[in-house]
C-alpha positions in Angstrom: -12.0 4.8 -34.6 -12.6 5.0 -30.8 -12.7 8.4 -29.0 -14.2 9.1 -25.6 -14.1 11.7 -22.8 -15.0 11.7 -19.1 -14.4 14.9 -17.1 -10.7 15.8 -17.7 -9.8 12.5 -19.3 -9.8 12.0 -23.1 -8.6 9.1 -25.1 -8.6 9.0 -29.0 -7.4 6.4 -31.5 -7.1 6.9 -35.2 -5.3 5.0 -37.9 -1.8 6.2 -37.1 -2.0 7.9 -33.7 -3.1 7.4 -30.1 -3.8 10.3 -27.7 -4.4 10.2 -24.0 -5.0 13.3 -21.8 -5.7 13.3 -18.0 -5.6 16.5 -16.1 -2.1 18.0 -16.5 -0.9 14.8 -18.3 -0.9 14.7 -22.1 0.7 11.9 -24.1 0.5 10.8 -27.7 2.0 7.8 -29.6 2.5 6.9 -33.2 1.4 3.4 -34.3 4.5 1.7 -35.7 5.4 -1.9 -36.7 6.9 -2.6 -33.3 3.8 -1.2 -31.5 3.6 2.3 -30.1 6.3 5.0 -30.2 5.8 8.1 -27.9 5.5 11.2 -30.0 4.6 13.8 -27.4 4.6 14.1 -23.6 3.4 17.3 -21.9 2.6 18.6 -18.4 -0.1 21.3 -18.4 0.6 22.4 -21.9 4.4 22.4 -21.5 6.0 19.8 -23.8 8.8 17.8 -22.3 11.9 17.0 -24.4 11.9 13.5 -25.7 14.8 11.3 -26.9 14.6 10.4 -30.5 17.4 7.9 -30.4 15.5 5.0 -28.8 15.0 2.1 -31.1 13.9 -0.5 -28.6 10.2 -1.1 -28.5 8.5 0.6 -25.6 7.0 -2.7 -24.5 8.6 -6.1 -25.1 9.1 -9.5 -23.7 12.7 -10.8 -24.0 12.9 -13.6 -26.6 9.5 -13.0 -28.1 9.1 -9.4 -28.9 12.8 -8.9 -29.1 15.8 -11.1 -30.0 17.5 -12.6 -27.0 20.5 -10.3 -27.2 20.1 -6.8 -25.8 19.2 -4.0 -28.2 20.5 -5.4 -31.5 17.1 -6.0 -33.2 15.5 -6.7 -35.5 12.1 -6.6 -33.7 9.2 -8.7 -35.0 6.5 -6.6 -36.8 3.1 -6.5 -35.0 -0.3 -6.1 -36.6 -2.9 -4.1 -34.7 -6.2 -5.9 -34.9 -8.2 -4.4 -32.1 -8.7 -1.1 -30.2 -11.4 -0.3 -27.7 -12.1 2.6 -25.3 -14.4 1.9 -22.3 -15.9 4.1 -19.6 -15.9 2.2 -16.3 -18.1 3.2 -13.4 -16.9 3.1 -9.8 -17.0 -0.4 -8.4 -16.1 -2.2 -5.2 -12.4 -1.8 -6.0 -11.7 1.4 -8.0 -13.0 4.8 -8.8 -14.4 6.1 -12.1 -12.0 5.6 -15.0 -11.6 5.5 -18.8 -9.8 2.5 -20.3 -8.0 1.9 -23.6 -7.1 -1.6 -24.9 -5.0 -2.1 -28.0 -4.3 -5.7 -29.2 -1.7 -6.8 -31.7 -0.7 -10.1 -33.2 2.7 -11.4 -34.4 1.7 -14.4 -36.6 5.1 -16.0 -37.1 5.5 -16.9 -33.4 1.7 -17.0 -32.7 1.8 -14.0 -30.2 -1.2 -12.0 -29.1 -0.2 -9.0 -27.0 -2.6 -6.5 -25.5 -1.6 -3.2 -23.8 -4.1 -1.5 -21.5 -4.1 2.1 -20.2 -6.4 3.3 -17.5 -6.8 7.0 -16.7 -8.6 8.4 -13.6 -10.3 11.8 -13.7 -8.7 14.4 -11.5 -5.4 12.6 -11.1 -3.1 13.7 -13.9 -2.0 10.0 -14.0 -2.6 6.8 -15.9 -1.6 3.2 -15.4 -0.7 0.6 -17.9 -0.1 -3.1 -18.1 0.4 -5.7 -20.8 -1.1 -9.2 -21.5 0.6 -11.8 -23.6 -0.2 -15.2 -25.1 2.2 -17.1 -27.3 2.4 -20.4 -29.2 6.2 -20.1 -29.1 8.3 -20.2 -26.0 10.7 -17.3 -25.5 14.0 -17.7 -27.3 15.6 -16.2 -24.1 15.2 -19.7 -22.5 18.0 -20.9 -24.9 20.5 -18.3 -23.6 20.5 -19.4 -20.0 20.5 -15.8 -18.9 20.2 -14.9 -15.2 17.9 -12.0 -16.0 15.7 -10.8 -18.8 14.9 -7.5 -20.4 11.2 -7.6 -20.0 10.0 -4.0 -20.5 6.5 -3.1 -19.4 6.7 0.6 -20.1 9.2 3.1 -21.6 9.2 6.9 -20.9 11.6 8.2 -23.6 12.2 11.5 -21.8 15.5 13.3 -22.4 16.8 13.0 -18.9 20.2 14.8 -19.1 20.3 17.3 -16.3 17.3 15.9 -14.4 17.3 14.7 -10.9 16.1 11.1 -10.3 14.9 10.0 -6.9 14.3 6.3 -6.5 12.3 4.9 -3.6 12.6 1.3 -2.5 10.1 -0.3 -0.2 10.7 -3.3 2.0 8.1 -5.5 3.6 8.8 -8.9 5.3 8.8 -6.7 8.4 9.5 -9.6 10.8 13.2 -9.2 9.9 13.9 -5.4 10.1 12.6 -2.0 10.9 13.5 -0.1 7.8 10.7 -0.1 5.3 11.7 2.8 3.0 15.0 3.7 1.4 15.6 6.6 -1.0 18.5 7.3 -3.4 19.2 10.3 -5.6 20.9 10.3 -9.0 21.6 13.0 -11.5 21.6 11.9 -15.2 24.4 13.5 -17.2 24.5 13.9 -20.9 26.3 10.9 -22.5 26.3 8.8 -19.3 25.6 5.1 -19.5 22.2 3.9 -18.3 22.1 2.7 -14.7 19.9 -0.1 -13.3 18.0 0.8 -10.1 16.1 -1.3 -7.6 12.9 0.2 -6.2 9.2 0.7 -6.8 9.0 4.4 -7.4 10.8 7.1 -9.4 10.5 10.9 -9.3 12.0 12.7 -12.3 12.5 16.4 -11.9 14.6 19.2 -13.5 17.4 20.4 -11.4 16.1 24.0 -11.5 12.4 23.3 -11.1 9.6 22.7 -13.5 7.3 19.9 -14.4 8.0 16.6 -12.6 6.9 13.0 -13.2 6.4 9.9 -11.0 6.7 6.4 -12.2 5.3 3.6 -9.9 5.9 -0.1 -10.5 2.9 -1.7 -8.9 4.6 -5.0 -7.9 5.9 -6.7 -4.8 8.9 -5.3 -3.1 12.3 -6.1 -4.7 13.2 -8.9 -2.3 9.8 -10.6 -2.8 9.7 -10.6 -6.6 10.3 -13.8 -8.5 13.8 -13.7 -10.3 13.2 -12.1 -13.7 15.0 -8.8 -14.4 18.3 -7.2 -13.3 16.5 -4.2 -11.8 13.2 -2.4 -11.8 14.3 0.8 -13.6 16.9 1.3 -16.3 17.6 5.1 -16.3 19.8 7.0 -18.7 19.9 10.1 -20.9 17.4 8.5 -23.3 14.7 7.9 -20.7 13.4 5.2 -18.4 12.6 1.6 -19.0 10.4 -0.1 -16.4 11.4 -3.8 -16.1 9.6 -6.7 -14.7 6.4 -8.3 -16.0 6.1 -10.7 -13.1 6.0 -13.5 -15.7 8.9 -15.9 -16.2 9.5 -17.4 -19.7 8.3 -20.9 -18.9 5.0 -19.4 -17.6 4.0 -18.0 -21.1 1.4 -20.3 -22.6 -0.7 -20.6 -25.8 -3.8 -21.4 -23.7 -4.1 -18.3 -21.6 -3.0 -14.7 -21.5 -0.5 -13.7 -18.8 -0.8 -10.2 -17.3 2.2 -8.1 -16.4 2.6 -5.9 -13.4 1.2 -2.4 -13.8 3.1 0.8 -14.2 1.6 4.2 -13.3 2.8 7.5 -14.8 1.8 10.8 -13.2 2.8 14.4 -13.6 2.9 17.5 -11.4 4.3 21.0 -11.3 6.8 21.8 -8.6 8.7 19.6 -6.2 8.7 18.7 -2.5 5.1 18.3 -1.4 3.8 18.5 -5.0 5.3 15.1 -5.9 3.8 13.4 -2.9 0.4 15.1 -3.4 0.3 13.9 -7.1 1.1 10.3 -6.1 -1.5 10.4 -3.3 -4.3 11.8 -5.5 -3.7 8.9 -7.9 -3.6 6.2 -5.2 -6.7 7.5 -3.4 -8.7 7.8 -6.6 -7.7 4.4 -7.9 -7.9 2.6 -4.5 -10.5 4.6 -2.5 -10.8 3.8 1.2 -14.2 2.3 1.7 -16.1 3.1 5.0 -16.2 -0.6 5.9 -12.4 -0.8 5.7 -12.0 1.8 8.5 -11.9 -0.2 11.7 -10.4 -0.3 15.1 -9.4 -3.9 15.4 -8.6 -5.8 18.6 -6.4 -8.9 17.9 -5.2 -10.9 20.9 -2.1 -12.3 19.1 0.1 -9.5 20.3 0.0 -10.7 23.9 1.0 -14.3 23.2 -0.4 -17.4 25.0 -3.5 -17.4 22.7 -3.6 -21.1 21.9 -4.0 -22.2 25.5 -6.8 -19.6 26.2 -8.6 -20.1 22.9 -12.2 -21.2 23.6 -15.7 -19.8 23.6 -15.9 -18.5 27.2 -12.5 -16.7 26.8 -13.6 -15.0 23.5 -16.9 -13.9 25.0 -15.0 -12.1 27.7 -12.6 -10.7 25.1 -15.4 -9.3 22.9 -16.9 -7.4 25.8 -13.6 -6.0 26.9 -12.8 -5.0 23.3 -16.0 -2.9 23.2 -15.0 -1.3 26.4 -11.7 -0.2 24.7 -13.5 1.3 21.7 -12.7 -1.4 19.2 -15.1 -1.7 16.3 -13.9 -5.3 15.4 -12.6 -8.3 17.4 -10.4 -10.4 15.2 -10.3 -14.2 15.9 -6.8 -15.3 15.1 -5.1 -18.7 14.3 -6.6 -21.5 16.4 -10.3 -21.3 15.6 -10.1 -23.9 12.8 -10.8 -27.6 13.4 -7.7 -28.7 11.4 -5.3 -27.5 14.0 -2.9 -24.5 14.2 -1.2 -23.2 11.0 2.3 -24.2 11.9 1.3 -27.8 12.2 0.9 -27.8 8.4 3.3 -25.2 7.2 6.3 -26.8 8.9 5.6 -30.0 7.0 4.4 -28.3 3.8 1.1 -30.3 4.2 -2.0 -29.6 2.1 -5.1 -28.9 4.1 -7.8 -31.6 4.4 -11.3 -30.7 3.3 -12.5 -30.1 6.9 -9.5 -28.0 7.9 -11.5 -24.7 8.0 -14.5 -26.1 9.9 -15.0 -24.3 13.2 -13.4 -26.3 16.0 -16.3 -28.1 17.7 -14.4 -28.6 21.0 -13.4 -25.0 21.4 -16.6 -23.6 19.9 -19.4 -26.2 20.4 -22.0 -23.7 19.1 -19.8 -22.5 16.2 -19.6 -18.7 16.3 -23.2 -18.2 17.1 -22.7 -17.1 20.7 -19.7 -15.0 19.7 -21.8 -13.3 17.0 -24.6 -12.6 19.5 -22.2 -11.2 22.1 -20.6 -9.0 19.4 -24.0 -7.6 18.3 -24.9 -6.9 21.9 -21.6 -5.1 22.5 -21.7 -3.2 19.3 -18.6 -4.9 17.9 -18.2 -6.9 14.6 -16.4 -10.1 14.3 -13.2 -10.3 12.1 -11.3 -13.4 11.3 -7.8 -14.6 10.5 -7.3 -16.9 7.5 -4.4 -18.5 5.6 -5.0 -19.8 2.1 -3.6 -23.2 1.0 0.1 -22.5 0.1 1.0 -26.2 -0.1 -1.3 -26.6 -3.1 -0.1 -23.3 -4.7 -3.6 -21.9 -4.1 -5.1 -24.1 -6.8 -8.1 -24.6 -4.5 -8.7 -20.9 -4.2 -12.4 -21.3 -5.0 -12.9 -23.6 -2.0 -11.2 -21.0 0.2 -13.4 -18.3 -1.3 -16.5 -20.2 -0.4 -15.3 -20.8 3.2 -14.9 -17.1 3.7 -18.1 -16.1 2.0 -20.1 -18.6 4.0 -18.6 -17.2 7.2 -19.4 -13.7 6.0 -23.0 -14.7 5.3 -23.6 -16.6 8.5 -21.8 -14.4 11.0 -21.6 -11.0 9.3 -17.8 -11.2 9.2 -16.8 -8.2 7.1 -13.0 -8.2 7.7 -10.7 -11.1 6.9 -7.0 -11.0 7.7 -5.1 -12.9 5.0 -1.9 -14.4 6.2 0.8 -16.9 5.3 1.0 -16.1 1.6 4.1 -17.4 -0.4 3.5 -16.6 -4.0 6.2 -18.6 -5.8 4.7 -18.7 -9.3 2.4 -16.8 -11.7 -0.2 -19.5 -11.3 -0.1 -18.9 -7.5 -0.3 -15.2 -8.0 -3.3 -15.4 -10.3 -5.0 -17.9 -7.9 -4.5 -15.5 -4.9 -5.9 -12.6 -6.9 -8.9 -14.7 -7.9 -9.5 -15.5 -4.2 -9.2 -11.9 -3.1 -11.4 -10.6 -5.9 -13.9 -13.3 -5.3 -14.4 -12.5 -1.6 -14.9 -8.8 -2.2 -17.1 -9.2 -5.3 -19.0 -12.2 -3.9 -20.0 -10.1 -0.8 -20.9 -7.0 -3.0 -18.0 -5.2 -1.3 -19.3 -5.8 2.2 -16.3 -8.0 3.1 -12.9 -6.4 2.9 -9.5 -7.8 3.4 -6.6 -7.1 5.7 -3.4 -8.3 4.0 -0.4 -9.3 6.1 3.0 -8.2 4.6 5.2 -9.3 7.5 6.7 -12.5 6.0 6.7 -14.7 2.9 6.3 -13.6 -0.7 3.3 -11.3 -0.9 1.7 -8.5 -2.9 3.4 -5.5 -1.2 2.2 -2.0 -0.2 0.6 -0.9 -3.5 -1.3 -3.8 -5.1 -2.7 -4.7 -1.6 -4.5 -1.4 -1.4 -7.1 -2.7 -4.0 -8.5 -5.1 -1.5 -8.5 -3.3 1.9 -5.9 -2.4 4.5 -2.4 -3.7 5.1 -1.2 -5.4 8.3 2.3 -4.0 8.5 4.2 -5.5 11.4 4.3 -8.0 14.3 5.8 -6.4 17.4 5.6 -8.0 20.9 5.9 -7.3 24.6 6.0 -10.9 25.8 8.5 -13.7 25.5 11.8 -13.0 23.8 10.8 -11.4 20.5 14.3 -10.4 19.5 15.6 -6.9 18.6 13.6 -6.5 15.4 10.2 -7.6 16.7 10.3 -5.9 20.1 7.6 -3.3 20.6 8.7 0.3 20.9 6.1 3.1 20.5 8.6 5.4 18.8 9.4 2.8 16.2 5.8 2.3 15.4 5.5 6.0 14.9 8.7 6.1 12.8 7.6 3.3 10.5 4.2 4.8 10.0 5.7 8.3 9.4 8.2 6.9 6.8 5.6 5.0 4.8 3.0 7.8 5.0 5.0 9.9 2.5 4.0 7.4 -0.2 1.2 5.1 1.1 -2.1 6.5 2.5 -1.6 5.9 6.3 -5.3 5.2 6.7 -4.6 2.0 4.6 -1.8 0.9 7.0 -2.7 -1.0 10.2 -0.3 -0.1 13.0 -0.4 -1.4 16.5 -0.3 -0.5 20.2 0.5 -3.2 22.7 -0.3 -4.0 26.3 1.6 -1.8 28.7 0.6 -4.0 31.6 2.3 -7.0 29.9 5.3 -4.8 29.0 5.7 -3.8 32.7 5.7 -7.5 33.7 8.3 -8.4 31.2 10.4 -5.2 31.4 13.6 -6.9 32.6 13.3 -9.6 30.0 12.6 -7.7 26.9 13.9 -4.1 27.3 16.7 -2.2 29.0 14.7 -1.1 32.0 16.7 2.1 32.2 16.0 3.1 28.6 13.9 6.2 28.1 12.5 4.5 25.0 11.0 1.5 26.8 7.2 1.5 26.3 6.6 1.6 30.1 7.7 5.3 29.9 4.6 6.0 27.8 1.0 6.3 28.8 -1.9 4.3 27.4 -3.2 7.5 25.9 0.0 8.1 24.0 0.6 4.7 22.6 -3.0 4.4 21.3 -2.7 8.0 20.0 0.3 6.9 17.9 -2.2 5.1 15.6 -4.8 7.8 15.3 -4.1 8.6 11.6 -3.5 5.0 10.7 -5.8 2.0 10.9 -5.5 1.3 14.7 -4.7 -2.2 15.9 -5.2 -3.1 19.5 -2.5 -5.7 19.4 -3.4 -7.3 22.7 -5.9 -9.3 24.7 -8.5 -6.8 25.8 -9.6 -8.9 28.7 -6.1 -8.6 30.2 -6.1 -4.8 30.0 -6.8 -3.3 33.4 -10.5 -2.2 33.6 -9.6 1.4 34.5 -7.4 1.7 31.4 -10.1 0.7 28.9 -12.0 4.0 29.0 -8.7 5.8 28.4 -8.1 3.9 25.2 -11.8 4.2 24.2 -11.6 8.0 24.4 -8.7 8.0 21.9 -10.4 5.5 19.6 -13.5 7.7 19.7 -11.3 10.5 18.4 -10.3 8.2 15.5 -14.0 7.5 14.8 -14.8 11.2 14.9 -12.2 12.1 12.3 -12.4 8.9 10.2 -14.7 10.4 7.5 -12.1 13.2 6.9 -9.2 10.7 6.8 -11.1 8.6 4.3 -11.3 11.4 1.8 -8.4 13.6 2.8 -4.7 13.5 2.1 -2.5 12.8 5.1 1.3 13.4 5.2 4.1 13.5 7.8 5.2 16.8 9.3 8.0 17.7 11.7 11.1 15.6 12.2 11.4 11.9 11.6 10.5 10.1 14.9 13.5 9.0 16.9 12.0 8.8 20.4 13.4 12.2 21.2 11.9 14.8 18.8 8.7 16.6 17.7 6.8 15.0 14.9 3.3 14.5 13.5 0.9 14.5 10.6 -1.3 16.9 8.7 -4.5 15.8 6.9 -6.5 18.0 4.6 -9.1 17.8 1.8 -7.2 18.2 -1.5 -9.6 20.8 -2.8 -9.8 22.8 0.5 -6.3 22.7 2.2 -6.9 25.8 4.2 -8.7 23.7 6.8 -7.8 20.3 8.1 -6.3 18.3 11.0 -2.9 18.6 12.6 -1.7 15.8 14.8 1.5 16.7 16.8 3.6 14.4 19.0 6.1 15.5 21.5 8.3 12.4 22.1 10.8 12.3 25.0 12.1 15.8 24.1 13.3 18.1 26.9 11.5 21.3 25.7 7.7 21.9 26.1 7.8 24.3 23.1 8.9 23.6 19.6 8.8 25.1 16.1 7.2 22.4 14.0 8.1 22.2 10.3 5.1 22.2 8.0 4.9 22.0 4.1 5.4 25.4 2.6 3.0 24.6 -0.2 0.2 24.3 2.3 1.3 26.8 5.0 2.5 30.0 3.4 4.8 32.2 5.5 3.0 35.2 7.1 -0.3 33.5 7.4 -2.0 32.8 10.8 -2.9 29.3 11.9 -5.9 28.9 14.3 -5.7 25.7 16.2 -8.7 24.2 18.0 -7.6 21.2 20.1 -10.1 18.3 19.8 -8.1 15.9 22.0 -7.4 18.0 25.1 -9.4 20.9 26.5 -7.7 24.3 27.1 -5.1 23.6 24.4 -6.4 25.9 21.6 -3.8 28.3 20.1 -3.4 30.9 17.4 0.1 30.9 15.9 1.9 32.7 13.1 3.5 30.8 10.2 7.1 31.7 10.2 9.3 32.4 7.2 10.3 28.7 7.0 6.7 27.6 7.3 7.2 26.4 10.9 4.8 27.1 13.7 5.3 27.2 17.5 3.6 24.4 19.3 3.4 23.8 23.1 2.8 20.4 24.8 3.6 20.4 28.5 4.6 16.8 29.0 6.9 14.4 27.0 5.4 11.4 25.3 2.2 13.3 24.7 0.1 14.3 21.6 -2.4 17.0 20.6 -4.9 16.7 17.8 -6.0 20.0 16.4 -8.5 21.2 13.8 -6.7 23.9 12.0 -7.9 27.0 10.0 -5.4 28.9 7.9 -6.1 32.6 7.6 
């Protein structure tokens, strides 16, 4: 029977038992008629108490692998007919890994079900998903239920006395400015299970000890197709993770349907330890590639793009983008011969075959002259694209070839993917084939920038596989409304909140045109508000994006010429530290941004946290000195922190780490930042 090891990962299968070990994580299952039953779960040699009262299969699809009524059995017996362990080398998507596949059949209904586990060396985490094919339709269809008990994974941990933190993520950011919500629960002995919405759980003992994270790699709750009553069912007998992302009528005898993935990771401690464990998993599974790190200039943020969109205008734009330190100039909606996107989406019209030809009136030489100017200026072209939603993305292979041809002809290595509305499993699979096809078809030289601002999309976690995430549209022109008005403090707050859970270097965040903001001050903002962007400098608003993927959300040619070198200096700082951000772990420090506090980020290499980068922002706060809170796990009280400022001369400092792991920082002016290289001694 299969057995294989890679570094600290080991997977073994014999006739009755399956074992998986990855770093601190150790888990074993017994092979039973209903599939697998967890026998042991341990963290660093410490066995965790399991519930022995669970009778429900650990993975099931309502009406096929269970009867349609909850929890009353019997469950159809499965026959294991295949097991395989494979070592997978790093590729254009993921790091090195070891993968286990187990396949069962249920002959009475004609079901084939495969469960797949993947473990990544150095992470103390593994991820699993299921695949199902069936001759029979689920019996659940006959019950007219509003929601189904489709269980992807079960962690039968005895949870009585444990603290549960659930984290919910929200995209569709055109409609709000709250992207993260947390709730805490304590599981009591004998309590009824509760159903929780969210994407992420942390499970920790009240009094300290080994902890676990459970991540449902799926769209945010309000973008999922209606399937299950919640994401997590949590009770004294453990956690069920609900939601395959497959509706009953989508199950077919002709093809396997793949569920969403669920990651399980372990750690010792709490606080920073939980976030570090999740980050190590995400950065190993979805490494940031060098060609994903970009400073993108996109003119859409200034408005009025359509009337200015032509070759002479973009030639001027590309040159100005270079003068601002952008590495890429992104051509947005309007380049295509078929007309602007809203002309089709408002009428749900499928795109004609020549829709994605380059507009011959606006660009009589195609992109040849733009490509040449970009090469001369040291800038790469990037491009906006919206796959064919009206056809449910059935023509994904045509769209893939459009993008690959543009990549080959004009060396376009970054495509912004917009307009997704994934209504069905067929549509989801087609979108995935498109994204995978562009990246693999270019040998990883083309990466994607996935917009999550509207529609029904992949969300903050699955999107990391393909590149960076375009997080929000915020404007300084027109009448954008309260949710989409640009405020630097909100950009910083939204980045700060997400960065606890999502690597910030994967998140594209913007700074806008202060000159346009000044011209529209009376229209868009309260001109007397201290939070209006006109109270900030160009250095500050561009510095807000230093640890993210910076987006110059403006028309560079409309930025005053004397301002461009200021922004270029800040973007040069980003380029200087980009290799460290690519491999490092970056987390928030200080207080949550409010426009009136001290806040920031710390970035360190996980195997050498004594040195790293500290980015501190003084918002519109009255004091020029502040004790900045830092993670105690990284900055032990009584140590000394040597700070060498790489952003501003004459700002070096040596400070003591106080008993609460805070340090005294001085910044003389409000709405300013300092980037330090730190050395802890």
